[in-house]
C-alpha positions as CSV (number, residue, x, y, z in Angstrom):
1,M,-12.4,-16.3,-7.6
2,I,-12.9,-13.2,-5.3
3,P,-12.5,-13.5,-1.4
4,Q,-15.6,-13.5,0.5
5,G,-16.3,-11.4,3.1
6,P,-17.0,-9.4,5.7
7,F,-13.6,-8.6,6.2
8,D,-12.9,-7.1,9.9
9,L,-11.6,-4.0,9.9
10,E,-9.4,-4.6,12.8
11,K,-8.2,-7.4,11.0
12,Q,-7.5,-5.4,7.7
13,R,-5.4,-2.7,9.9
14,Q,-3.3,-5.1,11.5
15,L,-2.9,-6.9,7.8
16,G,-1.6,-3.0,6.8
17,L,0.7,-3.0,9.7
18,N,2.2,-5.8,8.9
19,V,2.7,-5.4,5.0
20,M,4.5,-2.2,5.7
21,K,6.8,-3.7,8.3
22,V,7.7,-6.4,5.1
23,L,8.2,-3.0,3.2
24,G,10.5,-1.5,5.7
25,F,8.5,1.2,7.2
26,D,10.0,2.9,10.1
27,F,7.2,2.9,12.6
28,D,9.5,5.2,15.0
29,G,9.3,7.8,12.4
30,G,5.7,7.5,11.4
31,R,2.0,6.0,11.9
32,V,-0.8,5.2,9.9
33,D,-4.5,6.1,10.5
34,V,-8.1,6.2,8.7
35,S,-9.5,8.9,6.6
36,V,-12.0,9.2,4.1
37,H,-9.2,9.1,1.3
38,P,-5.7,7.3,1.6
39,F,-2.8,10.0,1.5
40,C,0.7,10.3,2.8
41,G,2.5,13.6,4.2
42,G,4.9,14.7,6.9
43,V,8.6,15.4,7.4
44,P,11.2,12.7,7.0
45,Q,11.3,11.9,10.5
46,D,7.4,12.0,11.0
47,V,5.7,10.3,8.2
48,R,1.9,10.1,8.7
49,I,-0.2,7.5,6.4
50,T,-4.3,7.2,6.0
51,T,-6.2,4.9,4.3
52,R,-9.7,3.6,4.4
53,Y,-11.2,0.2,4.9
54,N,-14.1,-1.4,3.4
55,E,-15.7,-4.7,5.2
56,Q,-16.8,-6.1,1.9
57,E,-13.4,-5.9,0.3
58,F,-9.8,-5.6,1.7
59,L,-7.4,-5.1,-1.2
60,S,-8.4,-1.6,-2.0
61,A,-7.3,-0.9,1.3
62,L,-4.2,-3.2,1.3
63,M,-2.7,-1.6,-2.0
64,G,-3.6,1.9,-0.6
65,I,-1.3,1.0,2.3
66,V,1.3,-0.3,-0.1
67,H,0.9,2.8,-2.4
68,E,1.0,5.2,0.4
69,T,4.1,3.5,2.0
70,G,6.2,3.8,-1.1
71,H,5.3,7.4,-0.5
72,A,6.3,7.2,3.0
73,R,9.7,5.2,2.2
74,Y,10.7,8.0,-0.1
75,E,10.3,10.6,2.6
76,Q,12.0,8.2,5.2
77,N,14.8,8.3,3.3
78,L,15.8,11.7,2.6
79,P,18.9,12.8,4.0
80,R,18.1,13.8,7.6
81,E,21.6,15.0,7.9
82,W,20.7,17.7,5.9
83,L,17.3,18.8,7.1
84,G,16.3,22.0,6.4
85,Q,18.7,22.2,3.2
86,P,17.3,21.8,-0.5
87,I,18.9,18.1,-0.9
88,S,16.3,16.8,2.3
89,H,13.5,17.7,0.1
90,A,11.7,15.7,-2.2
91,R,12.7,16.0,-5.8
92,S,9.4,16.4,-7.2
93,T,5.9,15.3,-7.0
94,A,6.5,13.3,-9.9
95,I,9.3,11.4,-8.3
96,H,7.3,11.1,-5.3
97,E,4.9,9.3,-7.3
98,S,6.8,7.2,-8.8
99,Q,8.1,5.5,-5.9
100,S,4.6,5.1,-4.6
101,L,3.7,3.5,-8.0
102,L,6.7,1.4,-8.1
103,F,5.5,-0.1,-4.7
104,E,1.8,-0.5,-5.7
105,M,1.9,-1.8,-9.4
106,Q,5.3,-3.1,-9.7
107,L,6.4,-5.0,-6.4
108,A,3.0,-5.3,-4.6
109,R,1.3,-7.3,-8.0
110,S,4.7,-9.4,-8.4
111,K,4.0,-13.4,-7.6
112,E,6.8,-13.0,-5.3
113,F,5.6,-10.1,-3.4
114,L,2.3,-11.8,-3.2
115,R,3.8,-15.1,-2.2
116,V,5.5,-13.1,0.6
117,I,2.2,-11.5,2.0
118,L,-0.3,-14.6,1.4
119,P,0.2,-16.0,4.8
120,L,-0.3,-12.8,6.6
121,V,-3.7,-12.4,4.5
122,I,-4.4,-15.8,5.6
123,Q,-3.3,-15.7,9.1
124,Q,-6.1,-12.2,9.4
125,F,-9.0,-14.1,7.6
126,G,-8.5,-17.6,7.6
127,E,-8.4,-19.8,4.6
128,Q,-10.8,-19.6,1.7
129,P,-10.5,-21.2,-1.8
130,A,-9.9,-17.3,-3.0
131,F,-6.5,-17.4,-1.0
132,D,-5.1,-20.2,-3.4
133,E,-1.7,-18.8,-4.4
134,Q,-2.7,-18.9,-8.1
135,N,-5.9,-17.4,-7.7
136,F,-4.7,-14.5,-5.3
137,T,-1.9,-13.6,-7.8
138,A,-4.1,-13.5,-10.7
139,L,-6.9,-11.3,-8.5
140,N,-4.1,-9.0,-8.0
141,Q,-2.7,-8.6,-11.7
142,R,-6.3,-8.2,-13.2
143,V,-6.8,-5.5,-15.5
144,K,-10.1,-3.8,-13.9
145,T,-10.7,-0.4,-16.0
146,G,-11.4,2.5,-13.4
147,F,-11.7,6.1,-13.5
148,I,-11.2,6.4,-9.7
149,R,-7.4,6.6,-9.3
150,V,-7.0,4.6,-6.0
151,D,-8.8,1.6,-7.2
152,A,-7.2,1.7,-11.1
153,D,-5.1,-0.8,-12.4
154,E,-1.9,-0.1,-14.2
155,V,-3.2,0.1,-17.5
156,S,-6.1,2.2,-16.7
157,Y,-4.4,4.5,-14.0
158,P,-5.3,8.2,-15.0
159,P,-2.8,10.6,-15.5
160,T,-2.5,13.3,-12.7
């Protein structure tokens, strides 16, 4: 069962912020904004995340936030005492992407994590049959083939 929108953009933003808090994002060292395509950039002490919202569907924005928070957490946890030295830089793009995919594809689709964030979803959008715990878990774990990277599942995620 698919959640029924519309999903207010401000409520989606608040949900994303709440989930970022659960994931340990340091808001004293970063922020989140809106753009055409989700991305993360910056330096360990100032990490910027962007996402996009769709009033008809909120899960894409939410998973985008989770993915970019994976990048941000990696960046925020680089050793600040060594800023300017090679050790304070990301090891590689592949390692960076592995951290964001770990957050998005493994952590955020686990029933344990979904159980934690489901009350946050209901707090923003209200009760509806699609927010039954079993359905919400199945919805987030389904395989839905896609060629668009940010909307692809773990099975069809295109190599970069």
